Backbone as ProteinMPNN parsed JSONL, in Angstrom:
{"seq_chain_A": "XXXXXXXXXXXXXXXXXXXXXXXXXXXXXXXXXXXXXXXXXXXXXXXXXXXXXXXXXXXXXXXXXXXXXXXXXXXXXXXXXXXXXXXXXXXXXXXXXXXXXXXXXXXXXXXXXXXXXXXX", "coords_chain_A": {"N_chain_A": [[106.0, 129.919, 213.788], [105.759, 132.972, 212.076], [102.943, 134.329, 210.259], [103.634, 136.138, 208.245], [106.251, 135.407, 207.614], [105.88, 132.849, 206.56], [104.28, 133.485, 204.357], [106.084, 135.08, 202.87], [108.049, 133.162, 202.335], [106.615, 131.396, 200.699], [106.057, 133.113, 198.552], [108.664, 133.574, 197.629], [109.331, 130.979, 196.862], [107.473, 130.629, 194.794], [108.45, 132.528, 192.958], [110.945, 131.399, 192.371], [110.13, 129.008, 191.171], [108.766, 129.987, 188.904], [110.868, 131.225, 187.521], [112.355, 129.029, 187.082], [111.826, 125.719, 186.091], [109.062, 125.62, 186.194], [107.557, 123.623, 187.34], [105.253, 122.701, 189.819], [104.078, 125.115, 190.224], [101.292, 125.572, 190.249], [100.528, 124.438, 192.69], [101.935, 126.016, 194.573], [100.824, 128.549, 194.079], [98.19, 127.979, 194.715], [98.348, 127.541, 197.49], [99.102, 130.132, 198.264], [96.812, 131.58, 197.475], [94.939, 130.422, 199.196], [95.824, 131.44, 201.587], [95.274, 134.065, 201.208], [97.013, 135.848, 199.972], [98.308, 138.384, 197.914], [99.581, 137.972, 194.664], [102.379, 139.115, 193.242], [103.568, 140.317, 190.035], [106.107, 138.468, 188.45], [109.315, 139.229, 187.518], [111.526, 138.408, 184.804], [114.598, 136.552, 185.279], [117.701, 138.246, 185.888], [119.717, 139.086, 183.121], [122.597, 137.207, 182.12], [124.643, 138.402, 180.743], [124.948, 140.985, 181.501], [126.835, 143.793, 182.315], [128.838, 144.708, 185.133], [128.77, 147.738, 187.046], [130.836, 150.11, 185.593], [132.556, 148.195, 184.631], [132.822, 147.696, 181.849], [133.975, 150.088, 180.954], [136.429, 149.941, 182.251], [137.519, 147.647, 181.008], [137.763, 148.58, 178.356], [139.495, 150.783, 178.657], [141.713, 149.423, 179.647], [142.372, 147.947, 177.385], [143.245, 149.971, 175.705], [145.424, 150.906, 177.012], [148.741, 151.471, 176.613], [148.746, 151.042, 173.81], [147.384, 152.207, 170.664], [144.163, 151.564, 169.257], [141.765, 150.211, 166.913], [138.151, 150.362, 166.752], [137.217, 147.762, 166.323], [139.383, 146.207, 167.186], [139.388, 146.861, 169.902], [136.881, 145.816, 170.534], [137.421, 143.094, 170.115], [139.166, 142.63, 172.245], [137.388, 143.051, 174.354], [135.567, 140.958, 173.866], [137.212, 138.731, 174.326], [137.583, 138.939, 177.063], [135.027, 138.895, 178.046], [133.444, 136.32, 177.634], [130.769, 135.542, 177.466], [129.485, 137.264, 175.811], [128.353, 137.844, 172.484], [130.25, 138.259, 169.429], [129.133, 140.407, 167.981], [127.65, 141.765, 169.951], [129.731, 142.496, 171.634], [131.105, 144.283, 169.979], [129.182, 146.298, 169.666], [128.842, 147.163, 172.334], [131.452, 147.955, 172.966], [131.776, 150.086, 171.169], [129.759, 151.873, 172.086], [130.734, 152.357, 174.642], [133.227, 153.528, 174.097], [132.357, 155.907, 172.899], [131.077, 157.131, 175.091], [133.26, 157.388, 176.819], [134.785, 159.134, 175.313], [133.213, 161.443, 175.433], [133.614, 162.059, 178.065], [136.177, 162.799, 177.912], [138.221, 160.926, 178.232], [139.223, 159.308, 176.35], [140.343, 159.673, 172.95], [139.781, 160.16, 169.438], [141.588, 159.489, 166.548], [141.417, 159.579, 163.289], [140.869, 156.33, 162.372], [141.588, 155.143, 164.722], [141.599, 154.735, 168.314], [142.768, 156.463, 171.164], [144.295, 157.059, 174.363], [144.511, 160.108, 176.275], [147.158, 160.325, 177.174], [148.655, 159.145, 175.222], [149.563, 160.777, 173.2]], "CA_chain_A": [[106.443, 130.73, 212.677], [104.793, 134.031, 211.789], [102.28, 134.261, 208.963], [104.395, 136.94, 207.28], [107.404, 134.599, 207.212], [105.367, 131.78, 205.691], [103.864, 134.119, 203.095], [107.287, 135.469, 202.124], [108.688, 131.935, 201.856], [105.819, 130.915, 199.569], [106.282, 134.029, 197.42], [110.004, 133.298, 197.12], [109.242, 129.684, 196.179], [106.752, 130.872, 193.545], [109.37, 133.223, 192.054], [111.947, 130.425, 191.966], [109.471, 128.08, 190.257], [108.497, 130.692, 187.644], [112.147, 131.428, 186.827], [112.941, 127.718, 186.822], [111.151, 124.871, 185.118], [107.62, 125.809, 186.284], [106.862, 122.521, 188.004], [104.79, 122.996, 191.167], [103.545, 126.474, 190.295], [99.874, 125.534, 190.623], [100.43, 124.146, 194.119], [102.403, 127.185, 195.33], [99.825, 129.606, 193.941], [97.004, 127.549, 195.454], [98.615, 127.835, 198.899], [99.066, 131.588, 198.441], [95.413, 132.005, 197.402], [94.283, 129.973, 200.435], [96.271, 132.33, 202.661], [94.822, 135.415, 200.889], [98.184, 136.661, 199.633], [98.376, 138.882, 196.543], [100.761, 137.449, 193.971], [102.894, 140.133, 192.319], [104.167, 139.882, 188.775], [107.504, 138.058, 188.623], [110.144, 139.626, 186.392], [112.492, 137.365, 184.455], [115.898, 136.653, 185.939], [118.626, 139.185, 185.276], [120.547, 138.47, 182.09], [123.948, 136.905, 182.565], [125.637, 139.195, 180.026], [124.91, 142.365, 181.973], [128.107, 144.184, 182.925], [128.79, 145.415, 186.4], [129.011, 149.171, 186.873], [132.202, 150.511, 185.319], [133.371, 147.084, 184.152], [133.119, 147.872, 180.426], [134.936, 151.191, 180.829], [137.735, 149.423, 182.677], [138.007, 146.769, 179.941], [138.149, 149.388, 177.193], [140.697, 151.541, 178.989], [142.814, 148.449, 179.721], [142.755, 147.613, 176.018], [143.951, 151.111, 175.101], [146.641, 151.208, 177.763], [149.952, 151.002, 175.953], [148.723, 151.147, 172.349], [146.133, 152.688, 170.092], [143.419, 150.475, 168.625], [140.503, 150.51, 166.24], [136.985, 149.881, 167.5], [137.163, 146.31, 166.178], [140.413, 145.635, 168.068], [138.881, 147.015, 171.271], [135.796, 144.838, 170.667], [138.051, 141.779, 170.261], [139.654, 142.566, 173.634], [136.198, 142.897, 175.202], [135.03, 139.607, 173.644], [138.104, 137.775, 174.994], [137.41, 139.054, 178.507], [133.61, 138.661, 178.374], [133.084, 135.268, 176.672], [129.325, 135.354, 177.333], [128.996, 138.183, 174.781], [128.613, 137.505, 171.086], [131.13, 139.278, 168.826], [128.336, 141.587, 167.617], [127.339, 142.486, 171.185], [130.989, 143.09, 172.109], [131.384, 145.446, 169.132], [128.211, 147.344, 169.994], [129.147, 147.687, 173.665], [132.73, 148.664, 172.91], [131.521, 151.356, 170.488], [129.028, 152.758, 173.002], [131.625, 152.723, 175.738], [134.214, 154.477, 173.569], [131.664, 157.189, 172.717], [130.885, 157.719, 176.417], [134.579, 157.778, 177.332], [135.189, 160.318, 174.55], [132.47, 162.575, 175.991], [134.254, 162.375, 179.353], [137.549, 163.155, 177.546], [139.161, 159.91, 178.701], [139.834, 158.79, 175.124], [140.082, 160.51, 171.779], [139.86, 159.414, 168.19], [142.357, 160.071, 165.442], [141.13, 158.718, 162.144], [140.162, 155.1, 162.74], [142.092, 154.577, 165.964], [141.302, 155.365, 169.576], [143.893, 156.548, 172.082], [144.101, 157.785, 175.606], [145.209, 161.394, 176.177], [148.598, 160.175, 177.436], [149.315, 158.538, 174.054], [149.715, 161.806, 172.162]], "C_chain_A": [[105.35, 131.752, 212.366], [104.195, 133.87, 210.398], [103.073, 134.997, 207.881], [105.585, 136.144, 206.748], [106.973, 133.493, 206.253], [104.972, 132.354, 204.33], [105.075, 134.49, 202.243], [108.012, 134.248, 201.566], [107.936, 131.379, 200.65], [105.991, 131.806, 198.337], [107.657, 133.793, 196.791], [110.032, 131.978, 196.357], [108.555, 129.842, 194.827], [107.667, 131.532, 192.519], [110.416, 132.247, 191.501], [111.357, 129.438, 190.949], [109.233, 128.734, 188.904], [109.781, 130.874, 186.853], [112.834, 130.114, 186.484], [112.145, 126.966, 185.77], [109.625, 124.941, 185.188], [106.863, 124.693, 186.97], [106.509, 122.903, 189.438], [104.185, 124.375, 191.318], [102.084, 126.479, 190.76], [99.704, 125.305, 192.125], [100.837, 125.36, 194.961], [101.366, 128.306, 195.266], [98.534, 129.256, 194.676], [97.177, 127.844, 196.949], [98.549, 129.34, 199.174], [97.628, 132.111, 198.399], [94.668, 131.622, 198.674], [94.631, 130.9, 201.603], [95.864, 133.782, 202.387], [95.941, 136.369, 200.533], [98.095, 137.086, 198.17], [99.669, 138.389, 195.913], [101.248, 138.488, 192.958], [103.444, 139.495, 191.045], [105.631, 139.55, 189.033], [108.269, 138.426, 187.359], [111.111, 138.504, 186.06], [113.817, 137.6, 185.175], [116.8, 137.621, 185.175], [119.507, 138.457, 184.267], [121.969, 138.268, 182.595], [125.003, 137.759, 181.868], [125.643, 140.662, 180.439], [126.215, 142.687, 182.692], [127.874, 144.862, 184.265], [129.185, 146.87, 186.159], [130.498, 149.465, 186.689], [133.078, 149.414, 184.73], [133.768, 147.273, 182.686], [134.124, 148.996, 180.213], [136.338, 150.726, 181.197], [138.331, 148.526, 181.59], [138.522, 147.573, 178.751], [139.423, 150.174, 177.485], [141.908, 150.629, 179.133], [143.306, 148.09, 178.327], [143.601, 148.723, 175.397], [145.236, 151.477, 175.839], [147.836, 150.624, 177.015], [149.931, 151.089, 174.442], [147.382, 151.689, 171.882], [145.483, 151.53, 169.333], [142.207, 151.009, 167.874], [139.358, 149.985, 167.114], [136.899, 148.363, 167.46], [138.186, 145.644, 167.099], [139.996, 145.744, 169.537], [137.771, 145.992, 171.521], [136.347, 143.423, 170.818], [138.568, 141.579, 171.68], [138.479, 142.346, 174.59], [135.657, 141.476, 175.085], [135.894, 138.543, 174.321], [137.885, 137.777, 176.502], [135.976, 138.856, 178.971], [133.071, 137.596, 177.418], [131.579, 135.047, 176.522], [128.718, 136.274, 176.28], [129.286, 137.633, 173.39], [129.553, 138.562, 170.515], [130.376, 140.554, 168.445], [128.009, 142.425, 168.85], [128.59, 143.164, 171.738], [131.324, 144.339, 171.301], [130.461, 146.607, 169.481], [128.555, 147.99, 171.346], [130.458, 148.453, 173.685], [132.54, 150.035, 172.255], [130.794, 152.353, 171.374], [129.931, 153.253, 174.123], [132.668, 153.745, 175.275], [133.591, 155.856, 173.382], [131.474, 157.895, 174.059], [132.208, 158.18, 177.015], [135.107, 159.018, 176.596], [134.497, 161.568, 175.093], [133.07, 163.019, 177.328], [135.725, 162.743, 179.179], [138.584, 162.201, 178.13], [139.839, 159.197, 177.533], [139.579, 159.804, 174.019], [140.306, 159.674, 170.531], [140.675, 160.197, 167.185], [142.195, 159.142, 164.256], [140.32, 157.523, 162.583], [140.587, 154.552, 164.09], [141.71, 155.43, 167.181], [142.551, 155.367, 170.425], [143.507, 157.271, 173.343], [144.858, 159.091, 175.496], [146.722, 161.277, 176.392], [149.362, 159.6, 176.26], [149.538, 159.532, 172.92], [150.716, 161.47, 171.175]], "O_chain_A": [[104.162, 131.431, 212.391], [104.835, 133.352, 209.483], [103.169, 134.533, 206.745], [105.889, 136.205, 205.556], [107.64, 133.239, 205.25], [105.29, 131.782, 203.287], [105.089, 134.244, 201.037], [108.532, 134.29, 200.451], [108.557, 130.937, 199.683], [106.062, 131.311, 197.213], [107.796, 133.809, 195.568], [110.685, 131.874, 195.319], [108.992, 129.264, 193.832], [107.669, 131.151, 191.348], [110.73, 132.269, 190.311], [112.021, 129.079, 189.976], [109.468, 128.114, 187.866], [109.784, 130.695, 185.635], [113.778, 130.085, 185.694], [111.83, 127.496, 184.705], [108.951, 124.376, 184.326], [105.652, 124.796, 187.165], [107.365, 123.376, 190.186], [103.814, 124.769, 192.423], [101.697, 127.312, 191.58], [98.836, 125.91, 192.755], [100.171, 125.693, 195.941], [101.065, 128.937, 196.28], [97.859, 130.141, 195.202], [96.255, 128.341, 197.595], [98.005, 129.768, 200.192], [97.261, 132.981, 199.188], [93.858, 132.4, 199.179], [93.814, 131.11, 202.499], [96.08, 134.647, 203.236], [95.83, 137.572, 200.765], [97.84, 136.262, 197.291], [100.723, 138.39, 196.55], [100.6, 138.712, 191.935], [103.74, 138.301, 190.997], [106.316, 140.273, 189.756], [107.918, 137.99, 186.263], [111.48, 137.726, 186.94], [114.111, 138.71, 185.621], [116.666, 137.786, 183.962], [119.983, 137.352, 184.525], [122.477, 139.056, 183.393], [126.137, 137.84, 182.339], [126.282, 141.488, 179.787], [126.647, 141.942, 183.572], [126.847, 145.501, 184.492], [129.859, 147.183, 185.177], [131.317, 149.108, 187.535], [134.225, 149.672, 184.365], [134.92, 147.037, 182.322], [135.026, 148.874, 179.384], [137.313, 151.077, 180.533], [139.519, 148.633, 181.284], [139.586, 147.28, 178.207], [140.327, 150.225, 176.652], [143.019, 151.021, 178.777], [144.508, 147.945, 178.105], [144.549, 148.456, 174.659], [146.04, 152.267, 175.343], [147.917, 149.412, 176.814], [150.992, 151.199, 173.827], [146.384, 151.638, 172.601], [146.166, 150.635, 168.835], [141.699, 152.094, 168.154], [139.579, 149.261, 168.084], [136.545, 147.739, 168.46], [137.886, 144.627, 167.724], [140.226, 144.823, 170.321], [137.719, 145.374, 172.584], [135.791, 142.629, 171.576], [138.43, 140.498, 172.252], [138.572, 141.547, 175.522], [135.325, 140.855, 176.094], [135.366, 137.557, 174.835], [137.989, 136.734, 177.147], [135.731, 138.67, 180.163], [132.326, 137.918, 176.492], [131.148, 134.426, 175.55], [127.564, 136.091, 175.892], [130.334, 137.032, 173.153], [129.644, 139.659, 171.066], [130.914, 141.654, 168.57], [128.081, 143.653, 168.804], [128.516, 144.281, 172.252], [131.774, 145.34, 171.86], [130.899, 147.753, 169.581], [128.557, 149.214, 171.475], [130.567, 149.485, 174.346], [133.081, 151.031, 172.734], [131.152, 153.529, 171.421], [129.892, 154.425, 174.499], [132.954, 154.711, 175.982], [134.229, 156.867, 173.674], [131.68, 159.104, 174.164], [132.275, 159.236, 177.643], [135.794, 159.849, 177.189], [135.116, 162.626, 175.203], [133.037, 164.2, 177.676], [136.437, 162.971, 180.157], [139.69, 162.614, 178.481], [140.885, 158.568, 177.695], [138.716, 160.674, 174.136], [140.939, 158.619, 170.572], [140.482, 161.397, 166.995], [142.766, 158.052, 164.223], [139.215, 157.67, 163.106], [139.999, 153.58, 164.564], [141.528, 156.645, 167.094], [143.314, 154.401, 170.421], [142.518, 158.003, 173.385], [145.781, 159.182, 174.686], [147.482, 162.067, 175.832], [150.592, 159.565, 176.285], [149.688, 159.119, 171.77], [150.95, 162.242, 170.245]]}, "name": "protein", "num_of_chains": 1, "seq": "XXXXXXXXXXXXXXXXXXXXXXXXXXXXXXXXXXXXXXXXXXXXXXXXXXXXXXXXXXXXXXXXXXXXXXXXXXXXXXXXXXXXXXXXXXXXXXXXXXXXXXXXXXXXXXXXXXXXXXXX"}
């Protein structure tokens, strides 16, 4: 096995330990130091409530398809489809998404309700 492969395996193990319960970190880092490998900073794991690209826009547009809704009603639809979000986070994300969709002229606001251009 090549040294590079062993080093990469140890670095991956170290990252897994840091993001996990932390048991065995001293041993992994000791092996890396013995091999003369620099240990980069390990970033925390990606949050589970992060939306995939375009997912929030799709949810919001799906909610508005067929009827007009207030921001709260759109946020309720988002919360039902993204159970990992708190109601407050769903409201914030729905509001931001509606603002971005309005800038792209995909939705418009009349009073308190949001509609798609086809819902004139």
